Backbone as CSV, one residue per row, in Angstrom:
resi,resn,N_x,N_y,N_z,CA_x,CA_y,CA_z,C_x,C_y,C_z
1,MET,62.146,-53.120,198.205,61.320,-53.810,198.533,61.870,-53.814,200.062
2,VAL,60.274,-53.839,200.422,61.273,-54.071,201.783,60.064,-56.076,202.626
3,TYR,61.408,-55.703,202.911,61.601,-57.166,203.634,60.359,-57.122,205.127
4,CYS,59.919,-58.362,204.906,59.326,-58.277,206.487,59.123,-58.694,207.370
5,TRP,60.006,-59.243,208.848,59.740,-60.177,209.591,60.146,-60.345,210.949
6,LEU,59.755,-60.420,211.363,59.299,-59.806,212.840,58.784,-61.188,213.518
7,TRP,60.065,-61.741,214.759,59.892,-62.481,215.704,59.714,-62.354,218.007
8,ALA,58.945,-62.849,217.711,59.118,-63.185,219.141,58.962,-64.344,220.613
9,SER,61.281,-63.970,220.278,61.587,-65.945,220.480,61.618,-64.903,222.294
10,ALA,62.900,-65.237,222.778,62.721,-64.888,224.925,64.146,-65.209,224.574
11,ALA,64.558,-64.898,226.110,66.016,-65.016,227.168,65.307,-64.495,228.508
12,LEU,64.802,-65.077,229.187,65.551,-64.250,230.769,66.201,-64.776,231.321
13,ALA,67.033,-63.410,231.783,68.008,-64.492,232.439,68.015,-63.870,233.437
14,ALA,66.885,-64.631,234.332,66.475,-63.936,236.240,67.819,-64.132,236.994
15,LEU,68.615,-62.622,237.433,69.766,-62.643,237.705,69.420,-62.523,239.122
16,GLY,68.275,-62.258,239.528,67.616,-62.133,240.390,67.462,-60.446,240.430
17,ALA,66.632,-60.380,241.655,66.344,-59.730,242.867,65.585,-59.755,244.219
18,ALA,65.782,-58.818,245.474,65.966,-58.043,245.971,64.325,-58.343,246.529
19,ALA,62.900,-59.088,246.400,62.280,-58.122,245.655,60.301,-59.388,246.318
20,GLU,59.408,-58.131,246.183,57.852,-59.218,246.487,58.588,-60.892,246.340
21,VAL,58.158,-61.857,247.353,57.505,-63.194,247.121,56.382,-62.818,246.036
22,VAL,56.517,-64.005,244.357,55.779,-63.788,244.102,54.653,-65.007,244.197
23,THR,52.988,-64.279,244.473,52.439,-65.664,244.777,50.996,-65.522,243.956
24,THR,51.368,-64.717,242.954,49.651,-64.422,242.073,50.632,-64.261,241.036
25,THR,49.849,-64.592,239.542,50.770,-64.881,238.355,50.010,-63.974,237.269
26,ARG,50.854,-63.418,237.143,50.823,-61.532,236.027,51.609,-61.516,234.911
27,GLN,51.372,-60.860,234.260,51.873,-60.381,232.576,52.339,-59.154,232.975
28,PHE,53.118,-58.631,232.122,53.416,-56.759,231.017,53.477,-58.519,229.732
29,GLU,53.967,-56.864,228.637,53.694,-56.842,227.693,55.456,-55.647,226.587
30,VAL,56.005,-56.320,225.986,56.709,-55.460,225.179,56.421,-54.902,223.576
31,ASP,56.361,-54.243,223.561,56.324,-54.054,221.560,57.510,-52.404,221.457
32,ILE,57.417,-52.610,219.700,58.726,-52.057,219.591,57.954,-50.676,218.509
33,VAL,57.761,-49.785,219.293,57.142,-48.362,218.736,58.256,-48.507,217.182
34,PHE,59.658,-48.136,217.526,61.047,-47.809,216.852,61.705,-48.110,216.591
35,PRO,62.285,-48.956,215.439,60.949,-49.161,213.917,60.721,-50.223,214.179
36,HIS,60.079,-50.322,212.638,58.630,-51.057,212.214,59.031,-52.081,211.228
37,ASN,59.121,-53.097,210.515,59.172,-53.073,209.373,59.109,-52.556,207.269
38,GLU,60.011,-51.778,207.840,60.205,-50.806,206.985,61.268,-50.634,206.025
39,THR,61.771,-50.218,204.950,62.618,-49.706,204.661,63.052,-47.816,204.790
40,TYR,64.446,-47.688,204.677,64.496,-46.835,205.828,65.545,-45.925,205.205
41,LYS,66.385,-44.544,204.742,67.105,-43.845,204.433,68.346,-43.661,205.142
42,PRO,69.246,-43.777,205.014,70.572,-43.563,205.789,70.497,-42.894,207.366
43,ALA,70.722,-42.326,207.507,70.387,-40.641,208.751,71.558,-41.100,209.979
44,GLU,71.532,-39.779,210.121,72.677,-39.725,212.068,71.920,-40.293,212.491
45,THR,70.361,-40.263,212.865,70.041,-40.133,214.108,68.868,-41.076,213.755
46,MET,68.150,-42.041,214.288,67.277,-42.762,213.647,66.962,-43.475,215.280
47,PRO,65.516,-43.112,215.469,65.956,-43.336,217.070,65.166,-44.753,217.035
48,ILE,65.155,-45.261,218.818,65.005,-47.075,218.872,64.037,-46.509,220.611
49,VAL,63.118,-47.081,219.917,61.606,-46.968,220.946,60.819,-48.445,221.397
50,LEU,61.169,-49.008,222.419,60.518,-49.746,223.062,59.691,-49.435,223.829
51,ALA,58.654,-50.073,223.909,57.548,-50.113,224.947,56.573,-50.977,226.164
52,ILE,56.857,-50.958,226.550,56.334,-52.109,228.424,54.875,-51.603,228.598
53,GLN,54.169,-52.260,227.908,52.928,-52.226,228.528,53.483,-52.655,230.499
54,ASN,52.624,-52.716,231.359,52.224,-52.982,232.857,53.936,-52.870,233.705
55,PRO,53.981,-51.862,233.413,55.800,-51.843,233.902,55.547,-52.501,234.995
56,ALA,54.618,-51.890,235.782,55.247,-52.852,237.201,55.269,-53.735,237.809
57,VAL,54.797,-55.134,237.377,54.773,-55.732,236.795,56.404,-56.082,237.017
58,ALA,56.878,-55.906,236.144,58.161,-56.170,235.216,59.022,-55.546,236.315
59,LEU,58.988,-54.309,236.981,59.943,-54.035,238.285,59.144,-54.365,239.514
60,SER,58.255,-55.298,239.770,57.667,-55.721,240.914,59.269,-56.394,241.412
61,ILE,59.572,-56.755,240.229,61.008,-57.869,240.801,62.102,-57.003,240.989
62,GLY,62.196,-56.365,240.656,63.358,-54.807,240.372,63.488,-54.553,239.086
63,HIS,64.994,-54.676,239.492,65.647,-53.204,238.416,65.811,-54.476,237.636
64,PHE,65.133,-53.582,236.272,65.651,-54.405,235.363,66.492,-53.637,234.173
65,SER,67.446,-54.603,233.170,67.791,-53.525,231.827,66.817,-54.128,230.870
66,VAL,67.438,-53.600,229.625,67.188,-53.664,228.233,67.958,-53.364,227.003
67,PHE,68.648,-54.187,227.300,69.688,-54.104,225.842,69.397,-54.581,224.587
68,TRP,69.723,-54.007,224.277,68.989,-54.139,222.454,70.818,-54.486,221.551
69,THR,69.987,-55.174,219.983,71.807,-54.931,219.233,70.719,-54.869,218.058
70,ILE,71.720,-54.389,217.337,71.244,-54.357,215.555,72.100,-54.431,215.577
71,SER,72.021,-55.810,214.433,72.799,-56.663,213.221,72.192,-56.841,212.023
72,GLN,73.346,-57.492,211.634,73.297,-57.363,209.409,72.628,-59.002,209.164
73,VAL,71.510,-58.293,208.661,70.566,-60.311,208.061,70.745,-60.641,207.011
74,GLN,71.974,-61.646,207.006,72.708,-62.274,205.073,71.629,-63.511,205.369
75,GLY,71.195,-63.459,204.046,70.720,-63.949,203.516,68.600,-64.068,204.726
76,TRP,68.029,-65.873,203.808,66.480,-64.801,204.758,67.368,-65.505,205.882
77,ASP,69.073,-66.435,206.556,68.338,-66.850,208.157,68.907,-67.256,208.693
78,THR,70.544,-66.012,208.699,70.590,-66.130,209.074,71.331,-64.527,210.036
79,ILE,71.780,-64.398,210.850,72.070,-63.196,211.503,73.428,-63.099,211.714
80,GLY,74.307,-62.158,210.814,75.212,-61.838,210.494,76.785,-61.020,211.766
81,SER,76.808,-60.088,212.022,78.010,-59.905,212.638,76.463,-58.494,213.370
82,SER,76.714,-57.608,214.645,76.368,-56.322,215.330,77.207,-55.345,214.535
83,VAL,76.116,-54.492,214.408,76.848,-53.157,213.707,76.180,-52.114,214.457
84,ASP,75.909,-52.402,216.265,75.155,-51.318,217.344,74.756,-52.076,218.134
85,PHE,75.005,-51.591,219.080,74.120,-51.602,220.557,74.031,-50.922,221.126
86,GLY,73.056,-51.344,222.447,72.936,-50.196,223.498,72.027,-50.850,224.793
87,ASP,71.828,-50.034,225.964,70.701,-50.181,226.189,69.758,-49.349,227.054
88,PHE,69.168,-49.583,227.981,67.922,-48.990,228.783,68.479,-50.471,230.143
89,GLN,68.269,-48.491,231.020,68.158,-49.748,232.883,67.103,-49.064,233.327
90,VAL,66.124,-49.716,233.971,65.325,-49.458,234.314,65.056,-49.434,235.656
91,PHE,64.872,-48.185,236.556,64.785,-48.892,239.025,64.286,-49.285,239.301
92,SER,63.694,-49.742,239.433,62.605,-50.227,240.609,62.038,-49.014,241.721
93,ASN,62.441,-48.289,241.737,62.585,-47.118,242.781,61.121,-45.970,241.292
94,LEU,61.470,-46.354,240.195,59.969,-45.378,239.754,59.089,-45.334,240.247
95,THR,58.720,-43.992,239.291,57.694,-43.791,240.560,56.065,-43.531,239.065
96,SER,56.684,-44.034,238.245,55.536,-43.218,237.358,53.998,-44.042,237.827
97,THR,53.213,-44.526,237.117,52.026,-45.306,237.770,51.100,-44.883,236.207
98,ASP,51.836,-44.790,235.471,50.975,-44.487,234.141,51.419,-46.132,233.348
99,PRO,50.339,-46.861,232.994,50.272,-47.673,232.429,51.728,-48.111,231.362
100,THR,51.983,-47.306,230.815,53.189,-47.610,229.112,54.527,-46.494,229.840
101,LEU,55.214,-47.680,229.691,56.385,-47.109,230.349,57.678,-47.441,228.962
102,PHE,57.994,-45.950,227.771,58.322,-46.060,226.674,60.242,-46.201,226.842
103,LEU,60.964,-46.833,226.333,62.469,-47.134,226.303,63.207,-45.762,224.752
104,VAL,63.166,-44.891,225.226,63.481,-44.420,224.060,65.400,-43.640,223.986
105,GLY,65.623,-44.414,222.690,67.851,-44.290,222.698,66.914,-43.785,220.123
106,PHE,68.762,-43.590,220.481,68.789,-43.008,218.982,70.652,-44.410,218.620
107,THR,70.372,-44.499,216.602,71.698,-44.965,216.671,71.468,-44.118,215.890
108,ASN,73.608,-44.425,215.064,73.634,-43.588,213.969,73.185,-43.980,213.085
109,VAL,73.128,-44.098,212.459,72.863,-45.394,210.252,73.976,-45.004,210.005
110,THR,74.451,-43.568,209.689,76.019,-43.324,208.508,76.985,-43.963,209.512
111,ASP,76.727,-44.055,210.390,78.220,-44.765,210.939,78.369,-47.065,210.715
112,TRP,76.947,-47.721,210.700,77.285,-48.889,209.978,76.707,-48.743,209.310
113,ILE,76.305,-47.675,208.296,75.403,-48.683,206.548,76.181,-49.167,205.971
114,ARG,77.515,-48.838,206.478,79.056,-48.467,205.146,79.589,-49.699,204.880
115,TYR,79.235,-50.919,206.016,79.325,-52.560,206.211,78.955,-53.201,205.996
116,GLY,80.477,-53.874,204.710,79.460,-54.808,203.854,78.815,-54.547,202.429
117,ARG,79.484,-52.656,202.361,79.056,-52.362,200.931,79.749,-52.256,199.851
118,PRO,79.824,-52.421,198.503,80.815,-51.876,197.809,81.441,-50.864,198.053
119,THR,82.784,-51.186,197.219,83.811,-50.801,197.386,83.856,-49.272,196.109
120,PRO,83.690,-48.122,196.492,84.306,-47.460,195.430,84.730,-47.388,194.523
121,PRO,85.282,-47.042,192.845,83.872,-45.583,192.328,82.185,-46.964,191.655
122,ALA,82.492,-48.370,192.905,80.778,-48.401,192.322,80.327,-47.188,192.347
123,THR,79.306,-47.426,191.267,78.277,-46.283,191.356,77.241,-46.894,191.148
124,GLU,76.769,-47.608,191.572,75.717,-48.342,192.587,75.182,-49.542,192.799
125,TYR,74.719,-49.359,194.333,74.203,-51.287,195.057,73.281,-51.856,194.186
126,THR,73.249,-53.273,193.857,71.574,-53.489,193.728,71.331,-54.297,194.893
127,PRO,70.487,-53.968,195.050,69.540,-54.647,196.334,69.435,-55.694,197.418
128,GLY,70.728,-55.695,198.424,70.922,-57.817,198.454,70.755,-57.776,199.732
129,PRO,70.453,-59.176,199.933,71.218,-59.270,202.123,71.930,-58.048,202.890
130,HIS,72.632,-57.813,202.404,72.966,-57.304,203.667,72.626,-55.328,203.465
131,ASP,70.846,-54.939,202.913,70.653,-54.072,202.834,69.785,-54.191,204.492
132,ARG,69.754,-55.637,204.506,68.283,-56.509,205.476,68.774,-55.480,207.288
133,TYR,68.561,-55.809,208.256,69.119,-55.491,209.572,68.067,-55.764,210.847
134,LEU,68.733,-56.162,211.592,67.284,-56.941,212.564,67.915,-55.882,213.767
135,LEU,66.533,-55.615,214.243,66.794,-55.038,216.081,66.487,-55.965,216.864
136,GLN,67.595,-56.326,217.662,67.299,-57.315,218.547,66.926,-57.198,220.040
137,TRP,65.929,-57.032,221.204,65.788,-57.118,222.443,66.426,-57.672,223.394
138,SER,66.604,-57.142,224.621,66.510,-58.846,225.430,66.131,-58.576,227.561
139,ILE,65.291,-58.862,228.083,65.446,-58.100,229.176,66.392,-58.678,230.279
140,VAL,66.846,-58.139,231.091,67.804,-58.936,232.485,67.556,-58.694,233.618
141,TRP,67.108,-58.786,234.498,67.019,-58.517,236.120,68.023,-57.798,236.517
142,THR,68.275,-57.433,236.687,70.190,-57.052,236.900,70.357,-57.291,238.694
143,SER,69.412,-57.175,240.181,69.920,-57.486,241.379,69.537,-59.125,241.427
144,LEU,69.552,-59.571,242.508,69.588,-60.199,243.198,67.352,-60.861,244.017
145,PHE,67.177,-61.940,243.755,66.435,-61.989,243.962,66.667,-62.502,246.110
146,GLY,66.181,-62.050,246.850,66.202,-61.980,248.305,65.796,-63.676,249.572
147,ASN,65.178,-64.011,248.542,64.167,-65.431,249.065,64.547,-66.555,247.643
148,CYS,65.538,-67.144,247.126,65.627,-67.871,247.419,66.845,-68.390,247.695
149,THR,66.003,-70.127,247.656,67.571,-70.766,247.824,69.442,-71.343,246.524
150,LYS,69.894,-71.387,246.245,70.864,-71.497,245.834,69.741,-72.187,244.566
151,PHE,68.872,-73.010,244.966,69.269,-74.511,243.626,67.285,-74.102,243.660
152,GLU,66.301,-73.321,243.939,65.147,-72.578,242.795,65.879,-71.265,242.588
153,SER,66.610,-70.142,242.563,67.159,-69.445,242.067,67.885,-69.864,241.055
154,LEU,67.209,-71.166,240.109,67.610,-70.901,238.956,66.934,-71.131,237.744
155,VAL,65.029,-71.651,239.233,64.204,-71.683,238.485,64.458,-70.238,237.655
156,GLY,63.285,-70.476,236.735,63.449,-69.725,235.012,64.253,-69.198,235.290
157,ALA,66.002,-69.210,234.977,67.019,-68.607,235.113,66.842,-68.807,233.427
158,ASP,66.909,-69.380,232.633,66.746,-69.986,231.392,65.712,-69.858,229.999
159,LEU,64.926,-69.704,230.948,63.600,-68.662,230.013,63.931,-68.066,229.702
160,PRO,63.918,-67.579,228.202,64.005,-66.356,227.132,62.668,-64.560,227.205
161,SER,63.080,-63.784,227.425,62.661,-63.104,227.683,63.435,-62.187,226.421
162,GLU,63.473,-61.818,224.791,63.332,-61.646,224.493,62.592,-61.605,222.545
163,GLY,62.855,-60.938,221.936,62.147,-60.664,221.058,63.005,-59.082,220.096
164,ALA,62.574,-59.681,218.261,63.948,-58.884,217.487,62.314,-58.860,216.222
165,VAL,63.264,-57.216,215.517,62.192,-56.765,214.521,63.860,-56.331,213.251
166,ALA,63.326,-56.659,212.074,63.984,-57.158,211.022,63.013,-55.656,210.367
167,PHE,64.396,-54.189,209.466,63.875,-53.339,208.860,65.260,-53.268,208.374
168,ASN,64.582,-52.378,206.809,65.099,-51.741,205.233,66.180,-51.124,205.633
169,ILE,68.053,-50.547,205.374,68.653,-49.806,204.939,68.351,-49.800,203.167
170,GLN,67.909,-48.785,202.605,67.972,-48.729,201.455,68.971,-47.565,200.797
171,THR,70.331,-48.167,199.753,70.596,-47.392,199.359,71.617,-47.344,197.978
172,VAL,72.302,-46.009,197.537,73.033,-46.561,196.327,74.366,-45.055,196.851
173,TRP,74.802,-45.512,195.422,76.937,-44.388,195.784,76.386,-43.338,195.393
174,GLY,76.300,-42.070,195.383,76.158,-40.871,194.854,77.283,-40.223,195.026
175,GLU,77.703,-39.104,194.658,78.837,-37.861,194.910,78.560,-36.921,195.953
176,GLY,79.750,-37.824,196.657,79.716,-37.614,198.555,79.491,-38.195,199.631
177,GLY,79.546,-39.776,198.548,78.644,-40.736,199.030,77.542,-41.253,199.691
178,TRP,76.930,-42.423,200.078,75.407,-43.059,199.912,74.472,-41.695,199.474
179,GLN,73.918,-41.967,199.310,72.334,-41.452,199.410,71.399,-42.224,199.480
180,GLY,70.391,-41.347,199.974,69.114,-42.969,200.743,67.855,-42.516,199.565
181,GLU,67.156,-44.634,198.882,66.626,-44.041,197.978,65.226,-44.874,198.565
182,ILE,64.554,-44.744,198.610,63.421,-45.506,199.462,62.811,-45.973,198.318
183,HIS,61.757,-47.008,199.244,60.903,-47.724,197.812,60.343,-49.174,198.239
184,ASP,58.693,-48.715,197.591,57.726,-49.529,198.140,57.013,-49.907,199.724
185,VAL,57.701,-48.133,200.865,57.674,-48.487,201.903,55.850,-47.680,202.136
186,GLN,55.123,-48.741,202.792,54.104,-47.812,203.144,53.867,-46.927,204.555
187,GLU,52.760,-45.737,203.607,52.628,-44.547,203.340,52.554,-44.258,204.839
188,GLY,52.955,-43.249,205.259,52.592,-43.061,206.955,53.054,-44.663,207.791
189,ILE,53.377,-43.999,209.317,53.481,-44.407,210.434,52.042,-45.845,210.938
190,PRO,52.858,-47.229,210.674,51.374,-48.300,211.092,51.071,-47.440,212.352
191,GLU,49.536,-47.205,212.173,48.490,-47.614,213.889,49.130,-47.619,215.745
192,CYS,49.302,-49.038,215.456,50.466,-49.541,216.406,51.767,-50.663,216.500
193,PRO,52.696,-50.064,217.020,53.155,-51.274,216.972,53.863,-52.161,217.020
194,GLU,54.550,-52.646,216.625,54.931,-53.949,216.445,54.518,-54.460,217.907
195,PHE,53.721,-55.567,217.691,54.122,-56.754,219.153,55.343,-57.364,219.112
196,GLY,55.924,-57.466,220.699,56.879,-58.035,220.599,57.510,-59.277,221.296
197,GLY,56.599,-59.489,222.574,56.610,-60.287,223.329,55.378,-59.910,224.402
198,LEU,54.742,-61.353,225.687,54.604,-61.334,226.111,54.529,-62.745,227.515
199,VAL,55.344,-62.022,228.470,55.733,-62.224,229.421,55.093,-62.805,230.172
200,GLN,54.990,-63.695,231.079,54.339,-64.310,232.548,54.967,-64.567,234.145
201,ILE,54.221,-64.113,234.779,55.296,-63.851,235.564,54.470,-64.723,237.239
202,GLY,54.714,-65.879,237.327,53.882,-66.429,238.486,55.283,-67.112,239.553
203,PRO,54.954,-68.247,240.672,55.009,-67.851,241.483,55.707,-70.131,240.699
204,PRO,57.224,-70.025,241.004,57.347,-71.022,240.665,57.244,-72.904,240.586
205,PRO,56.793,-73.874,239.880,56.014,-74.812,239.505,57.217,-75.530,240.863
206,ASN,56.232,-75.977,242.025,56.146,-77.147,242.207,56.683,-76.751,243.637
207,ALA,57.101,-74.912,244.153,57.517,-74.728,245.169,57.145,-74.749,246.626
208,THR,57.812,-75.057,246.429,57.072,-74.995,248.624,57.259,-74.136,250.345
209,LYS,58.207,-73.233,249.281,58.661,-71.925,249.736,58.853,-70.496,248.630
210,PRO,58.630,-70.019,249.984,59.316,-68.216,248.897,60.744,-68.736,247.356
211,ALA,60.373,-67.735,246.712,61.636,-68.623,246.271,61.297,-67.851,244.550
212,CYS,62.242,-68.100,243.552,62.326,-66.533,242.894,61.502,-66.934,241.514
213,PRO,60.382,-65.684,240.992,58.947,-66.283,240.585,59.501,-67.250,238.478
214,GLY,59.052,-67.610,238.619,58.859,-67.744,237.815,58.910,-67.320,235.991
215,PHE,59.088,-67.703,234.621,59.169,-67.183,233.802,58.928,-67.776,232.464
216,GLU,57.532,-66.943,231.999,57.125,-68.539,230.278,57.475,-67.339,229.541
217,ILE,57.647,-67.163,228.271,57.090,-66.316,227.382,55.372,-67.166,227.017
218,LEU,53.738,-66.755,226.723,53.593,-66.594,226.612,52.907,-67.272,224.878
219,GLU,53.597,-68.395,223.914,54.451,-68.485,222.760,52.475,-68.627,222.290
220,GLY,51.978,-68.191,221.054,51.108,-68.189,220.665,49.941,-67.264,221.591
221,ARG,50.277,-67.178,221.900,49.448,-65.599,222.420,49.775,-64.778,222.119
222,GLU,48.568,-64.145,221.365,48.346,-62.595,220.671,48.512,-61.229,222.468
223,GLY,49.228,-60.445,221.795,49.465,-59.816,222.287,48.150,-58.242,222.702
224,ASN,48.445,-56.835,222.851,47.760,-55.930,221.801,48.937,-54.711,222.225
225,PRO,49.482,-54.757,221.389,50.109,-53.075,221.288,49.249,-52.232,220.475
226,CYS,48.402,-52.212,219.805,46.979,-51.063,220.204,47.135,-50.607,220.767
227,ALA,47.681,-51.818,222.115,46.996,-50.206,223.696,47.588,-49.544,223.944
228,VAL,48.804,-49.568,222.859,49.901,-47.679,223.303,49.794,-46.984,221.932
229,THR,48.721,-46.843,222.522,48.830,-44.765,222.165,50.001,-43.444,222.455
230,ILE,49.831,-43.226,221.390,50.391,-41.532,221.307,50.160,-40.199,221.244
231,ASP,49.537,-39.117,222.248,49.614,-38.084,222.051,50.226,-37.162,221.619
232,GLN,50.191,-35.894,221.395,51.343,-35.003,220.878,52.398,-34.120,221.797
233,PRO,51.638,-34.652,223.488,52.306,-34.181,224.340,53.401,-35.416,224.518
234,ALA,52.686,-36.799,224.731,53.360,-37.557,224.441,55.073,-37.527,223.403
235,ALA,54.331,-38.011,222.486,55.212,-37.914,221.008,56.586,-36.749,220.829
236,SER,56.059,-35.631,221.265,57.071,-34.333,221.907,58.490,-34.428,223.308
237,SER,57.514,-35.544,224.212,58.632,-35.555,224.931,59.452,-37.535,223.942
238,ILE,58.391,-38.000,223.528,59.765,-38.858,222.877,61.194,-38.548,221.989
239,TRP,60.563,-37.109,221.507,61.451,-36.524,220.935,62.470,-35.618,221.441
240,SER,62.279,-35.113,222.704,62.654,-34.712,223.953,64.057,-35.594,223.924
241,ARG,63.361,-36.799,224.745,64.536,-37.748,224.564,65.860,-38.396,224.257
242,VAL,64.683,-37.879,222.507,66.369,-38.765,221.077,67.323,-37.625,221.219
243,SER,66.342,-35.716,221.130,67.035,-34.851,220.869,67.624,-34.791,221.845
244,THR,67.490,-35.211,223.229,68.764,-35.181,224.578,69.558,-36.282,224.130
245,SER,68.839,-37.354,224.178,70.602,-38.438,223.962,71.515,-37.695,223.029
246,VAL,70.830,-37.837,221.785,72.225,-37.291,220.451,72.675,-35.870,220.762
247,ALA,72.059,-35.400,221.757,72.713,-33.532,222.630,74.044,-34.614,223.608
248,SER,73.657,-35.392,224.698,74.642,-35.736,225.355,75.868,-36.857,224.590
249,SER,75.751,-37.109,223.677,76.427,-38.861,222.936,77.388,-37.283,222.378
250,MET,77.404,-36.067,221.783,78.056,-35.176,220.836,78.345,-34.492,222.010
251,SER,77.761,-34.387,223.702,78.549,-33.708,224.588,80.381,-34.266,225.070
252,ARG,79.824,-36.158,224.931,81.510,-36.381,224.554,82.005,-36.545,223.793
253,TYR,81.572,-36.335,223.232,83.257,-35.680,222.002,83.530,-34.209,221.279
254,HIS,82.622,-33.528,221.859,83.072,-32.348,221.305,82.137,-31.205,222.994
255,PRO,83.297,-31.281,224.279,82.333,-30.416,225.282,82.087,-28.619,224.716
256,THR,81.361,-28.355,225.300,81.252,-26.905,225.736,81.282,-26.372,227.578
257,PRO,81.513,-25.161,227.119,82.358,-25.269,229.043,80.585,-24.722,229.944
258,THR,79.483,-25.286,228.562,78.879,-25.657,230.126,78.066,-26.359,230.086
259,THR,79.593,-28.254,229.778,79.216,-29.069,229.853,79.977,-29.129,231.570
260,THR,79.341,-29.969,233.176,79.642,-29.984,234.091,80.035,-31.315,234.656
261,ALA,78.958,-32.421,233.952,79.129,-33.533,233.773,78.619,-34.467,232.875
262,ALA,79.449,-35.917,233.448,79.801,-37.419,232.300,77.789,-36.908,232.458
263,VAL,77.410,-37.361,230.927,76.270,-37.794,231.008,76.030,-39.411,230.321
264,GLU,74.743,-40.439,231.075,75.025,-41.739,231.886,74.423,-41.649,229.686
265,SER,74.556,-43.303,229.794,74.499,-44.465,227.977,73.602,-42.930,228.364
266,SER,74.223,-42.911,226.685,72.761,-42.082,225.398,70.759,-43.357,225.183
267,THR,71.074,-43.869,225.448,70.542,-44.571,225.340,68.918,-45.037,226.748
268,SER,69.321,-44.113,227.607,68.394,-43.549,229.027,67.149,-44.319,228.992
269,SER,66.483,-45.000,229.462,65.084,-44.869,230.111,64.563,-43.961,230.537
270,GLY,62.825,-44.466,230.275,62.192,-43.327,230.476,61.029,-43.814,229.702
271,GLY,59.877,-42.533,231.053,58.060,-43.453,230.883,57.129,-41.793,230.569
272,VAL,56.562,-41.946,229.740,55.560,-41.421,229.151,53.626,-41.177,229.243
273,GLY,52.831,-40.710,229.736,51.957,-41.369,229.663,51.414,-40.955,228.322
274,PRO,50.357,-42.142,228.332,49.045,-42.747,227.073,48.923,-42.230,226.793
275,ALA,47.596,-41.770,225.464,47.326,-41.122,224.416,46.250,-41.658,223.319
276,ARG,46.833,-41.711,221.877,46.234,-41.633,220.709,46.460,-42.367,219.638
277,THR,46.965,-41.985,218.825,47.735,-42.874,217.442,49.420,-42.577,217.769
278,MET,49.589,-43.229,216.876,51.115,-43.517,216.168,51.324,-42.500,214.545
279,GLN,49.876,-42.332,214.648,50.214,-41.562,213.317,50.622,-40.407,212.987
280,THR,50.723,-39.446,214.105,50.938,-38.527,214.432,52.087,-38.210,215.039
281,ALA,52.456,-39.192,216.029,53.375,-38.960,217.405,54.571,-39.699,216.883
282,LEU,55.426,-39.627,216.309,57.116,-40.257,216.002,56.893,-39.388,214.772
283,ALA,55.559,-38.652,213.892,56.364,-37.816,212.083,57.587,-37.115,212.404
284,ALA,57.947,-36.666,213.647,58.892,-35.860,214.283,59.293,-36.298,213.647
285,ALA,60.288,-37.575,215.015,61.318,-37.982,214.540,61.500,-38.909,214.040
286,CYS,60.902,-39.424,212.709,60.247,-40.239,211.204,60.884,-39.544,210.661
287,VAL,61.589,-38.088,211.093,61.610,-37.206,209.564,63.246,-37.110,209.384
288,LEU,63.828,-37.372,210.981,65.390,-37.522,210.957,65.364,-39.576,210.370
289,CYS,64.380,-40.163,210.008,64.706,-41.139,209.771,65.217,-41.570,208.667
290,GLY,64.703,-40.502,207.956,64.041,-41.373,206.567,62.495,-41.939,206.118
291,LEU,62.235,-41.406,206.395,60.072,-42.825,206.068,59.761,-42.112,205.326
292,ALA,58.914,-42.301,204.638,58.307,-41.847,204.261,57.346,-41.216,204.199
293,LEU,56.762,-39.963,205.172,55.317,-40.115,205.252,53.780,-39.441,204.663
């Protein structure tokens, strides 16, 4: 059974940036490319891919971080403990002019799928609350706003810019460990990402001098996730980033003679060009996470 649960709610922690003075109202959008509201088998590599439309708007404020975490969903409305987390660093000197910025990382499902499972020799696992997980994301600007008074720097600081998407991991206990099964999964990948949230940045209300911008989550406003399209070169770039992240992570624990320096976080950020649909885009990556294609 596929549990479909998506929300776009909030938490823009405006920690500030020495950036331009905000005098006009602009918007950017966050969408979830992978995972979807689907059911997946356990896999050592499951891509985590977000897309930011109009990234120049977000970058005009300065360097920011996108944090993600995966948590169990216990029952229908209770978020349990975190099982994995990571972050993407996006720097204000990014020179790409592409209309979409892709943030690409991965998680090892086999590391955390055992949490909350029955103890062997149980022969079968009946699908229940613990096979449902939530990928949550939030955005934080990590430099200081240069044109704010202490009071005005608080404007918008408690407004949210975060969202989440739920997905299932379906398993049964078999010889040698948990063996994946997929039930009622839609054929193929949806053509559009999941809409994550639409964020508006503009002058703070009643500002009498240059100040930190005001942030607003445009609740009830529909985004345009289908504007995020991926052609084969873009898909190959995303897949390459996932593979590089996996290799970098493995090199920390199994260094080789060619490893000469520490590698950055396995959830590195990056941008690739626009294109067509996602049906073929993430086919290679989805093979790794067991989605029925």
